[in-house]
C-alpha positions in Angstrom: 0.3 0.3 -0.1 1.3 3.2 -1.1 0.6 6.3 1.7 0.6 9.9 0.7 -0.5 13.3 2.4 -2.3 16.6 0.5 -3.7 19.6 1.6 -5.3 20.1 -1.5 -9.1 21.5 -1.5 -11.7 18.8 -1.5 -13.2 20.3 -3.9 -10.1 20.2 -6.3 -9.4 16.8 -5.6 -9.6 14.1 -8.9 -9.1 10.5 -8.0 -10.8 7.6 -7.3 -13.1 8.6 -4.2 -12.8 10.8 -0.9 -14.3 11.0 2.4 -16.4 13.9 4.0 -18.3 13.9 6.6 -21.4 15.7 8.2 -22.4 16.4 11.5 -25.7 16.5 13.6 -28.4 18.8 12.2 -27.1 19.3 8.9 -23.7 20.7 10.2 -21.0 19.9 7.0 -17.5 19.2 7.9 -14.6 21.4 6.5 -14.4 19.8 3.0 -17.7 18.9 2.7 -18.7 22.8 3.1 -16.0 23.2 0.4 -17.8 20.8 -1.9 -20.6 22.4 -1.4 -19.4 25.9 -1.7 -17.7 24.7 -5.5 -21.2 23.0 -6.1 -23.6 25.8 -5.1 -25.3 24.4 -2.4 -25.0 20.7 -3.6 -24.6 18.6 -0.4 -27.1 21.0 1.9 -29.7 19.9 -0.7 -28.7 16.5 -0.1 -29.3 16.7 3.2 -32.5 18.5 3.2 -33.4 15.7 0.6 -32.7 13.3 3.7 -30.2 11.5 1.1 -27.3 11.8 3.2 -27.2 11.0 6.5 -25.6 12.3 10.0 -26.0 9.6 12.5 -22.2 8.2 13.3 -22.2 5.1 12.3 -23.8 5.8 8.6 -22.9 6.3 5.1 -23.1 6.5 2.1 -21.1 6.4 -1.1 -22.3 9.2 -4.3 -21.0 9.1 -7.8 -20.4 12.4 -9.8 -21.0 15.0 -6.7 -21.6 18.5 -7.8 -18.9 20.2 -6.6 -16.5 17.5 -6.3 -13.7 16.7 -9.3 -13.2 13.2 -7.7 -15.4 10.4 -9.6 -16.7 9.3 -5.9 -17.6 10.6 -2.5 -17.9 8.8 0.5 -20.6 10.6 3.3 -19.9 10.4 6.7 -22.4 10.6 9.6 -20.4 12.2 12.4 -22.8 12.4 14.9 -22.3 15.7 17.7 -20.2 17.7 16.5 -18.9 18.5 19.8 -18.4 15.0 21.1 -16.7 14.4 18.1 -13.4 12.7 19.7 -11.1 9.4 18.5 -13.9 6.5 18.9 -16.2 8.8 16.8 -13.5 9.2 14.5 -12.8 5.6 14.0 -16.4 4.6 13.6 -16.6 7.6 10.9 -13.7 5.5 8.9 -15.2 1.7 9.5 -18.6 3.5 8.4 -16.8 4.7 5.1 -14.5 1.4 4.8 -18.0 -0.2 4.5 -19.7 2.2 2.1 -16.4 1.1 -0.8 -15.9 -2.3 0.2 -16.1 -4.9 -2.1 -16.2 -1.6 -4.8 -13.1 -1.3 -7.7 -11.4 1.9 -6.2 -7.9 2.0 -6.5 -7.3 5.6 -4.4 -8.9 7.8 -1.8 -8.3 10.1 0.4 -9.4 10.9 4.0 -10.8 14.6 4.4 -12.0 13.8 8.3 -8.3 14.5 8.9 -9.1 17.9 8.7 -11.5 17.9 11.4 -10.9 19.1 15.0 -10.4 15.4 17.0 -10.2 15.9 20.5 -7.4 14.6 21.9 -5.3 14.1 19.0 -2.4 15.1 16.4 -2.0 14.9 12.6 0.2 11.7 13.7 -2.4 9.6 15.4 -5.5 11.0 12.7 -2.9 9.4 10.0 -2.6 6.4 11.9 -6.4 6.1 13.0 -7.1 6.3 9.2 -4.1 3.9 8.0 -5.3 1.6 10.6 -9.1 1.9 10.0 -8.8 1.0 6.7 -7.0 -2.4 7.3 -8.9 -3.4 9.6 -12.0 -3.2 7.4 -10.8 -4.5 4.4 -9.4 -8.0 6.6 -10.9 -10.7 5.8 -10.4 -14.1 6.5 -11.5 -16.6 3.7 -8.6 -19.3 3.9 -10.1 -22.2 4.9 -13.1 -21.4 2.2 -13.2 -23.7 -0.9 -14.5 -21.1 -3.0 -14.3 -16.9 -1.6 -16.9 -14.9 -1.3 -15.1 -11.4 -1.1 -12.9 -10.6 -3.6 -9.4 -8.3 -2.6 -10.5 -4.8 -2.9 -7.5 -3.4 -5.6 -7.0 0.1 -3.3 -3.6 0.5 -4.1 -3.4 4.1 -2.4 -4.1 6.1 0.5 -4.2 9.6 1.3 -4.8 11.8 4.1 -6.0 15.3 3.8 -3.7 18.1 5.7 -4.5 21.4 8.0 -1.0 22.4 6.9 2.2 21.5 5.2 4.4 21.5 8.4 2.4 18.3 9.8 3.9 16.2 6.6 6.1 14.7 7.8 4.4 13.5 11.5 1.4 12.5 9.4 3.6 10.3 7.3 5.3 8.8 10.0 1.6 8.1 11.4 1.1 5.8 8.1 4.5 4.2 8.3 3.2 3.3 11.8 -0.3 2.1 11.0 0.8 -0.1 8.4 3.0 -2.2 10.3 0.5 -2.3 13.5 -2.4 -3.5 10.3 0.2 -6.3 9.0 0.8 -7.4 12.5 -3.0 -7.3 13.3 -3.9 -8.9 10.7 -1.4 -11.7 11.3 -2.8 -12.4 14.9 -6.1 -12.4 13.4 -5.2 -15.0 11.4 -3.7 -16.9 14.0 -6.2 -16.9 16.5 -9.2 -17.7 13.1 -7.3 -21.0 11.8 -8.8 -23.8 13.5 -7.1 -25.9 15.9 -6.1 -29.2 13.7 -4.3 -26.4 12.2 -2.8 -23.9 14.2 -1.3 -25.6 17.0 2.0 -25.9 18.8 4.0 -26.5 16.3 2.6 -24.3 13.9 2.8 -21.5 16.1 6.1 -22.0 16.6 6.7 -22.5 12.8 5.5 -19.0 12.1 7.9 -17.4 15.0 10.7 -19.0 13.1 9.2 -17.9 9.2 9.6 -14.3 11.1 13.1 -14.7 11.9 13.8 -15.1 8.4 11.9 -12.6 7.4 13.8 -10.2 9.7 17.3 -9.9 10.4 16.6 -8.2 13.9 14.3 -11.7 15.2 16.4 -15.1 16.5 14.1 -17.5 17.4 14.5 -20.6 18.9 11.8 -23.1 20.1 12.9 -25.5 22.7 10.6 -29.0 22.9 9.6 -31.1 25.8 12.6 -33.3 26.6 14.2 -29.6 26.8 11.4 -27.9 29.1 11.8 -31.4 31.2 15.5 -30.0 31.4 14.5 -27.2 32.9 11.9 -28.3 35.4 8.8 -26.8 33.7 6.7 -29.3 35.6 4.0 -26.8 35.7 3.9 -25.8 31.9 4.0 -29.4 31.0 1.2 -30.8 33.3 -0.8 -28.9 31.0 0.3 -30.8 28.5 0.1 -33.9 29.6 -3.9 -35.0 28.0 -2.5 -34.0 24.4 -0.8 -35.8 21.4 0.2 -32.5 20.2 3.6 -31.5 21.9 4.3 -28.4 23.9 6.6 -26.1 22.7 8.1 -23.2 24.4 8.9 -20.5 21.6 11.8 -17.5 22.3 11.9 -14.7 19.5 13.9 -11.9 20.5 14.3 -8.3 18.5 17.7 -6.7 18.8 17.2 -3.0 18.4 19.3 -1.7 20.6 23.0 -2.4 21.7 23.5 -5.6 24.1 23.8 -3.9 27.1 20.2 -2.5 27.1 18.3 -5.0 29.3 14.7 -6.0 27.1 11.0 -5.7 27.4 9.9 -9.3 27.8 6.2 -10.1 26.6 4.8 -13.7 27.9 1.9 -14.9 25.9 -0.5 -18.0 26.8 -0.1 -20.1 23.5 -3.6 -22.7 24.7 -4.3 -23.6 21.1 -7.1 -25.1 22.4 -8.3 -25.4 25.9 -11.1 -27.8 26.3 -10.7 -27.3 30.2 -8.9 -30.7 30.4 -11.3 -33.1 33.2 -12.6 -30.1 34.6 -14.6 -30.2 30.7 -15.7 -27.3 29.7 -20.0 -26.9 28.8 -19.9 -28.0 25.2 -22.1 -25.0 23.9 -19.4 -22.1 22.5 -16.3 -24.4 22.9 -14.8 -23.9 19.5 -14.1 -20.8 20.6 -11.5 -22.3 23.0 -9.2 -22.4 20.0 -9.4 -18.8 20.7 -7.0 -19.5 24.1 -3.9 -18.5 22.1 -4.8 -15.1 21.5 -1.9 -13.5 24.3 0.6 -15.3 21.6 -0.7 -14.7 18.9 -0.6 -11.3 19.8 3.1 -11.0 21.1 4.3 -13.4 17.8 2.5 -10.4 15.9 3.8 -7.6 17.9 7.5 -8.4 17.4 6.7 -8.2 13.6 5.4 -5.3 14.1 8.2 -3.8 15.8 10.7 -5.5 13.8 9.3 -4.3 10.5 9.6 -0.9 12.1 12.6 -1.6 13.5 12.5 -0.1 16.4 15.6 0.6 18.4 14.6 -1.6 21.5 15.5 -4.7 22.5 12.0 -7.0 22.9 12.1 -10.3 23.6 9.1 -12.8 23.4 8.5 -16.4 25.2 5.3 -17.8 24.4 4.7 -21.5 26.3 2.2 -23.3 23.9 0.5 -26.6 24.2 -3.4 -28.2 24.2 -5.2 -28.6 27.4 -7.2 -31.5 26.4 -8.8 -34.8 29.1 -7.2 -38.1 28.2 -5.9 -41.6 30.8 -3.0 -39.4 30.7 -4.1 -36.0 32.0 -3.0 -34.1 35.0 -6.5 -34.4 37.4 -7.9 -32.0 40.0 -6.3 -32.4 43.1 -2.9 -33.4 41.7 0.3 -31.8 42.9 3.1 -30.1 40.4 6.4 -28.2 41.5 7.1 -25.0 39.2 10.3 -24.4 37.4 10.3 -21.9 40.9 10.8 -24.4 42.8 7.2 -23.4 44.5 4.7 -26.1 44.6 1.0 -25.9 43.2 -2.4 -28.0 44.0 -4.5 -27.8 40.4 -7.9 -27.8 41.8 -8.9 -27.1 38.6 -7.3 -28.1 35.2 -9.5 -25.3 33.5 -7.5 -22.6 35.4 -4.3 -24.1 32.5 -3.4 -21.0 31.5 -1.8 -19.8 34.9 0.4 -23.3 35.1 2.0 -22.2 31.8 2.2 -18.8 32.0 4.7 -19.1 35.8 6.5 -21.5 34.3 7.5 -19.0 31.2 7.7 -16.3 33.2 11.0 -17.9 35.5 12.2 -18.6 32.9 12.2 -15.6 31.1 14.1 -14.0 34.0 17.1 -15.1 32.6 17.0 -12.2 30.2 17.2 -9.7 32.9 14.4 -8.1 31.9 13.6 -3.7 32.4 9.9 -4.7 32.6 7.7 -8.2 31.9 4.3 -8.0 30.6 2.3 -11.0 30.3 -0.8 -11.6 27.9 -3.3 -14.1 28.0 -6.9 -14.9 27.2 -6.9 -16.2 31.4 -10.3 -15.2 32.6 -13.9 -15.4 32.1 -14.0 -13.7 35.5 -12.8 -10.7 33.8 -15.1 -10.8 31.1 -17.8 -10.5 33.8 -16.2 -7.3 34.9 -15.0 -5.3 32.2 -17.0 -6.9 29.3 -15.8 -7.4 25.6 -14.5 -3.4 26.0 -11.5 -3.3 28.1 -8.8 -5.5 28.3 -7.7 -5.8 32.4 -4.1 -4.1 33.9 -3.0 -5.9 36.9 0.8 -5.0 37.8 3.1 -4.9 41.0 3.7 -1.2 39.0 1.6 1.7 39.8 3.9 3.7 36.9 4.0 0.6 34.4 0.4 0.1 35.1 -0.2 3.7 34.3 2.0 3.8 31.4 0.2 0.6 29.6 -2.9 2.3 30.1 -1.6 5.1 28.7 -0.5 3.5 25.7 -4.2 1.7 25.3 -5.8 5.6 25.3 -3.4 6.7 22.6 -3.3 3.0 20.3 -8.0 3.1 20.8 -7.1 -0.2 22.2 -8.1 0.8 25.9 -7.3 -1.1 29.1 -9.1 -1.1 32.6 -6.2 -1.0 35.9 -7.5 -3.2 38.3 -6.2 -4.2 41.8 -3.9 -6.8 43.4 -3.5 -7.4 47.0 -2.5 -9.3 50.0 -6.3 -10.3 50.2 -6.7 -12.1 46.9 -2.9 -14.2 47.4 -5.2 -15.0 50.7 -7.2 -17.3 49.1 -5.3 -19.3 46.8 -3.8 -21.2 50.3 -3.7 -24.9 50.2 -3.9 -27.4 52.9 -1.2 -29.6 51.0 1.1 -27.3 48.6 2.0 -23.8 48.5 -0.4 -22.5 47.0 -3.2 -23.7 44.8 -4.2 -22.7 41.0 -7.8 -20.9 42.4 -9.0 -19.1 44.5 -13.0 -19.1 44.0 -15.5 -17.3 42.1 -15.4 -14.0 43.7 -12.7 -11.8 42.1 -11.0 -14.6 39.8 -9.8 -12.1 37.3 -7.5 -10.4 40.3 -6.7 -14.2 42.1 -5.8 -15.3 38.7 -3.2 -12.2 38.6 -2.1 -12.8 42.4 -1.4 -16.1 41.7 1.6 -15.2 38.4 2.4 -12.4 40.9 4.5 -15.2 43.0 6.6 -15.6 40.2 6.9 -12.2 39.7 8.6 -10.8 42.8 11.1 -8.7 42.2 10.4 -8.0 38.3 8.6 -4.9 36.8 5.9 -6.9 35.7 1.9 -6.4 34.6 -0.3 -9.0 33.5 -2.8 -8.4 30.7 -6.1 -10.2 30.8 -7.7 -10.4 27.2 -10.3 -12.3 27.9 -12.9 -10.1 26.8 -11.5 -7.9 24.2 -9.0 -10.9 22.2 -12.6 -12.1 19.8 -16.3 -11.4 19.3 -18.5 -14.1 19.5 -22.4 -14.3 16.8 -22.4 -13.6 13.5 -19.5 -10.8 13.0 -16.9 -14.2 15.4 -13.3 -13.6 14.6 -10.4 -12.6 16.2 -9.6 -8.6 16.9 -6.0 -8.6 17.2 -6.2 -6.8 20.1 -3.8 -5.9 22.5 -1.5 -5.1 19.2 -2.3 -1.3 18.6 -2.0 -1.5 22.8 1.5 -3.3 22.6 2.7 -1.9 19.9 2.1 2.1 21.2 3.6 1.3 24.4 7.3 0.1 22.6 6.4 3.1 20.3 7.0 4.8 23.2 10.0 3.6 25.0 12.0 3.6 21.8 11.4 7.1 21.4 10.2 6.7 18.1 6.9 8.7 18.6 7.0 12.5 17.2 
């Protein structure tokens, strides 16, 4: 995809298509007002006749609009002008993509970037433009014998600028967004693949492929024999019920000097979670292929920062296996010894994510991380607490939690900080081991984080529970690619790569 900026007026812009907007009560956006003036009130007449809507989330594409030299004009509803912020901008962009998706457009220019969008800049408006178009054009039809959605031939995306001085910032925003779109699409692809294809071995091969594509990435895969030598018995206990071999995937992006401590990302890679002996209910179990979305987001983020050549060291550690019931599966009541030496009473085999993450976190200590962030579709309790809108952030560092939350706001991939404390830790007490793997229904998302905190002592650590945000159900079922934008924004900030 090619990206460009323009300061030309909307009425003078030639080409395939331009995007303009209409606010509540027919108030025209900057570009729409320009076309209206050039066309002798053509846009206002369309609004008065009811041919165009200002409702947010609605859009319409018209050909040969009077006052415009472009072949087509998309009119996006913008809602209330005083409430037009980043979510509204993204919603208007998504509606615009729906209007032209499936057409034969080869180039488009977004003039909504001329609007006053609260709390943003030319850099982010360009980024949101490219990300929204990339997200809207994504389709997963790899497993279909006949593809219903032909690939849109769009080749050029332009962003209108208020002033020429914004050009460099907007171009950087588009370049960053291009890497994020590629990474989010990769995370979606991995999540959407069926579990008979996207196995732990498949994830490992994808990580190795990325190392071949990017010189800054080195990938190493540790097999079960290697994990046994490392005493990773907690991780391996989850894999006991499956014939698919577990994999520990280690990726290193070396963008800074060897002496710089890395950011370590740990991603939960349960490629299918039946619950094990603590079997899940049958309805909806197919969605448990998404239990590796933490791994997918971490691997995809590594692809983004490698494409961007960020001057920062980042290491990804992905513990991956299946959680299935069988005669060899781990049982409720079993006690396992983690790599850290701490013993765990397994009261529920469906609380398996924390069992693989704890050994991966202990292993990751060898890299002496400046920051460690684990990412996991960990608990249904998180979905009850925050719904499908916000990822949960829990940390032993208030500063780290706030910086991740701020990155989520900037990337429009929001999270919400939830508490940790000794009172939750006490729920994990066991009569027979150092602690149990579950602490009851109350505060389930927090007690899961409290479990992981036992393996994060002395680390600058945060936990992201993405159980509610990693995928959507229903007629639009599919992986979302979250929190790749949040993680990439966090790393862009730490690398000093933002304008």
